[in-house]
C-alpha positions in Angstrom: 103.0 84.6 144.4 102.2 88.3 144.4 103.3 90.3 141.4 105.3 93.4 142.1 104.6 96.4 139.7 106.9 99.3 139.1 105.6 102.4 140.9 106.2 105.9 139.5 108.6 107.6 141.8 107.2 110.5 143.8 110.3 112.6 143.0 112.0 113.0 139.7 115.6 111.7 139.1 118.3 113.7 141.0 119.8 115.0 137.8 116.6 116.9 137.1 116.3 118.5 140.5 118.5 121.5 139.6 116.5 122.2 136.5 113.2 121.9 138.5 114.5 124.2 141.2 115.5 126.8 138.6 112.1 126.6 137.0 110.3 126.8 140.3 112.3 129.9 141.3 111.3 131.6 138.1 107.7 130.5 138.6 107.6 132.0 142.1 109.0 135.3 140.8 106.5 135.4 138.0 103.7 134.6 140.5 104.8 137.4 142.7 104.9 139.8 139.8 101.5 138.7 138.5 100.0 139.2 142.0 101.4 142.7 142.2 100.2 143.6 138.7 96.7 142.4 139.4 96.8 144.4 142.7 97.8 147.5 140.7 95.1 147.0 138.2 92.5 146.6 140.9 93.8 149.8 142.6 93.3 151.8 139.4 89.8 150.3 139.0 89.0 151.1 142.6 90.0 154.8 142.2 87.9 155.0 139.0 84.9 153.6 140.8 85.2 156.1 143.7 85.8 159.0 141.3 82.7 158.3 139.2 80.4 157.4 142.1 77.5 159.7 143.1 78.2 159.3 146.8 81.9 159.3 147.4 81.9 158.3 151.0 79.7 155.2 150.4 81.7 154.3 147.3 85.0 154.5 149.3 83.5 152.2 151.9 82.3 149.6 149.4 85.6 149.7 147.5 87.5 149.2 150.7 85.4 146.2 151.5 85.8 144.8 148.0 89.6 145.4 148.0 90.1 143.1 151.0 88.1 140.3 149.3 89.6 140.7 145.8 93.2 140.8 147.1 92.5 137.5 148.9 91.0 136.0 145.8 94.0 137.1 143.7 96.5 135.7 146.2 94.6 132.4 146.5 94.3 132.0 142.7 98.0 132.7 142.1 99.0 130.3 144.9 96.8 127.5 143.5 98.1 127.7 139.9 101.7 128.0 141.2 101.3 124.9 143.2 99.8 123.0 140.2 102.8 124.1 138.1 105.1 122.8 140.8 103.4 119.4 140.8 103.6 119.3 137.1 107.3 119.9 137.2 107.6 117.0 139.6 105.9 114.8 137.1 102.5 114.4 138.8 99.3 114.1 136.8 97.7 117.5 137.4 94.5 116.9 135.3 92.4 116.1 138.4 93.8 119.2 140.2 92.9 121.3 137.2 89.3 120.0 137.4 89.3 120.7 141.1 90.6 124.2 140.4 87.7 124.7 138.1 85.2 123.7 140.8 86.9 126.1 143.2 86.6 128.8 140.7 82.9 128.2 140.3 82.5 128.2 144.1 84.4 131.5 144.3 82.1 132.9 141.7 79.1 132.0 143.7 80.7 133.4 146.8 81.5 136.7 145.1 77.9 136.9 143.8 76.6 136.4 147.4 79.0 139.0 148.7 78.0 141.6 146.0 74.4 141.3 147.1 75.2 142.2 150.8 74.4 145.9 151.1 76.8 146.8 153.8 80.5 147.5 154.2 83.3 147.6 156.7 82.4 150.0 159.5 78.7 149.8 159.0 76.4 149.2 161.9 73.9 146.5 161.1 71.2 144.6 162.8 71.1 140.8 162.1 68.6 138.5 163.8 67.9 141.1 166.4 71.6 141.7 167.3 73.3 145.0 166.6 77.0 145.0 165.7 79.6 146.7 163.7 81.1 145.1 160.6 84.8 144.6 161.1 85.8 142.6 158.1 84.2 140.9 155.0 85.8 137.9 153.4 84.7 135.8 150.5 83.2 133.1 152.8 82.3 134.9 156.0 81.8 138.3 157.6 83.1 139.3 161.1 81.0 141.6 163.3 81.6 142.9 166.8 78.8 144.1 169.2 78.9 146.7 172.0 80.1 144.1 174.6 83.0 143.2 172.4 81.6 139.8 171.4 82.7 138.8 167.9 80.3 137.1 165.4 81.4 135.1 162.4 78.6 134.8 159.9 78.8 132.9 156.6 77.9 135.2 153.8 75.3 132.8 152.4 73.3 133.1 155.7 72.6 136.8 155.3 68.9 137.0 154.4 67.4 140.2 155.9 69.9 142.7 157.3 69.0 146.1 158.7 71.8 148.6 157.8 71.9 151.6 160.2 74.7 153.4 158.4 73.2 154.6 155.2 72.1 158.1 154.3 70.5 159.3 157.6 68.9 158.2 160.8 65.8 159.5 162.6 65.9 158.8 166.3 62.6 159.1 168.2 62.6 160.4 171.8 59.6 159.8 174.0 58.7 161.7 177.2 56.0 160.5 179.6 54.1 163.2 181.4 51.8 162.4 184.3 48.1 162.6 183.4 46.2 165.5 185.0 48.8 168.1 184.0 48.4 170.7 181.3 49.4 168.7 178.2 49.3 171.8 175.9 51.8 173.5 178.2 53.9 170.4 178.3 53.9 170.3 174.5 55.0 174.0 174.5 57.9 173.2 176.9 59.0 170.4 174.5 58.8 172.8 171.6 61.0 175.2 173.5 63.6 172.6 174.2 63.5 171.6 170.5 63.9 175.2 169.3 66.8 175.8 171.6 68.7 172.7 170.5 68.0 173.4 166.8 69.3 176.9 167.2 72.4 175.8 169.1 75.5 176.3 166.9 77.1 173.3 168.4 74.3 171.1 167.0 73.3 172.9 163.8 76.0 171.1 161.8 75.0 167.7 163.2 71.3 168.0 162.7 70.0 167.5 159.2 66.7 169.3 160.1 65.3 171.1 163.2 64.2 168.8 166.0 60.6 167.8 165.5 57.8 167.7 168.1 55.4 165.1 166.7 52.8 165.4 169.4 51.1 163.2 171.9 51.8 159.6 170.9 49.9 157.7 173.6 47.4 158.2 176.5 47.0 155.9 179.4 48.3 156.0 183.0 50.4 158.8 181.6 50.7 160.8 178.4 53.6 160.2 176.0 55.0 163.1 173.9 57.1 162.1 171.0 60.0 164.1 169.4 62.4 163.1 166.7 65.9 164.1 165.6 67.3 163.4 162.1 71.1 163.3 161.7 73.8 161.5 159.8 73.8 157.7 160.6 75.6 156.1 163.5 76.9 158.0 166.6 75.4 161.4 165.7 71.8 160.2 166.0 72.4 158.5 169.4 74.3 161.6 170.7 71.6 164.0 169.5 68.9 161.9 171.2 70.8 161.9 174.5 71.3 165.6 174.3 67.6 166.2 173.6 66.6 164.1 176.6 68.9 166.2 178.8 67.4 169.4 177.5 63.8 168.1 177.9 64.5 167.1 181.5 65.7 170.6 182.4 63.0 172.4 180.5 60.1 170.3 181.9 61.6 170.4 185.5 61.9 174.2 185.3 58.3 174.4 184.1 57.2 172.5 187.1 56.1 169.3 185.4 56.3 165.8 187.0 57.0 163.0 184.7 58.0 159.3 185.0 61.0 160.0 182.7 62.1 159.8 179.1 61.8 156.3 177.6 62.9 154.9 174.2 59.8 154.2 172.0 59.0 150.5 171.4 61.1 149.2 168.6 63.2 152.3 168.3 65.8 152.0 171.2 69.0 153.9 171.0 71.7 151.9 169.2 73.5 149.8 171.8 76.7 150.0 169.8 77.0 153.7 170.1 
């Protein structure tokens, strides 16, 4: 004959439910207040970090990225400990849950460490595994990116090894022009210098160019000659816009000078950013 053992009830006696409900209500209010206080503390810390940073714009971007992550961590931690307190009120053994919470805390610590090592923020244009995309959001576990076609990529933060950040400091955009061999290359170079000088002196572009447009010289010889120029601007769209404008000016200048050329081509490994 099987022995029947007394099982601990899942719920406490009915006479204790009112007391438990009251305590739970107080716990939820306290959890909400703790969350708001921690949000406020982080907000003060974030303002201090921005105010004391050498580069305010980059600091704002990084703080904005960290804010989204830290708010999620705070909310998750408060929710976990509130749930554990509720289960303790119901009479459950919460020791295994506390051990699990410790493991989760360690995992969150490793995740935060991985995140802190990623040198990009929300809005940055990055190149990852040969794909160029814009960072839309960064969470503790994964980062979301969107490319020019609108495709969305979700990448676990631990998988970021080598990332090219195209949104830091400045960008230099090379512009190559191919000129048919047999024409006067010295005169072609002078025509390119003329286009470069005119663009550098244009008031509409002076504020966007970090230095005058450079004519670097003849880059390659073969079936045709390649003349390379370069523009240096702030990162992102300004570099791509300046390169497009320079190509337009080169086309008109070389055409007016009577040159025949196969056309302007992006140099190998330095194509215009497809996200811009």
